[in-house]
N, C-alpha and C positions, 0 to 999 in steps of 0.2 A: 370742071375744075381739074387743074393738073396738081396731083399730090406727089410731092417728092418724098419717097420712102427713105431717103438718106438721112440718118440721125445727125443731129447737130453735133459739131465737133466739140469735144470736151474742152472747157476753158478752165485749165489748171493753174492759170497765172496767180491766183490768189489763195491756193490751197493751203500753203504754209501759214499764211496770216489766219486763215479760218480754223486751222488745227491749233495754232497757238491760242487763239480765242477760247477754243473748246477746253484746252488744258487749263487756262486760267479759270473759266467758269467752274470747271470740276474741282479745282483746288478750293476755290470759295465755297463750293457746296460741302466739301469735306470739313472745312473750317466751321461753317454754320452747323453742321451736324454734330461736331464736337461740343459746340456751345449748347445745343439742345440735350445732349447726354447728361449735363449737369443736373437736369430736372427729370430725367427719364427713369422709368422703372428698369429693374433688371433685365426683363424680357425686351423691352424697347431698346436698351443698351446693346444687347445682342444683335438685334436686327440692324441698328445703326452701324455697329462695328462691322457687320457682314457687308452692308452696303458700301461702307467706305473702303473695305477691302476690294470689292469689285470696282470701285471708282479708281483706285490706285493702279489696279491692273489695266484699266482703260487708259489712264494717263501714260502708262508705259507703252501701250500699243500706239497711241497718238504720237508720242515722241518718236517712235521708230517710223511712223508714217511721215512725220515732219522730216526726218533725215532723209527718207527715200524721195519725198517731193522736192527737198532742196537739191538733192543730187540730180534729180530729173530736170530741174529748172536750169542748173548749171550746164547740163548736156543738151539743153535746147529742146526738150520734149519731143524727142523723134516719134512722130506718129507712124504707126505700122498699118 
């Protein structure tokens, strides 16, 4: 068998859309968590708030990556 050790090229064409879906899903998770907090104990509320804070940080990072990917798409994804 002839194994080609060359990795498959990255297909970045839909990264922006994938990231946007991830952001939307994360926002929905934050909203669901807020609803859960209504019935949560004080300790559970603290954990939910901490998790939502991490989710918000993830959203910021994903939005930065969306901007980078959109710019790369406009520049034609020059492969090096």
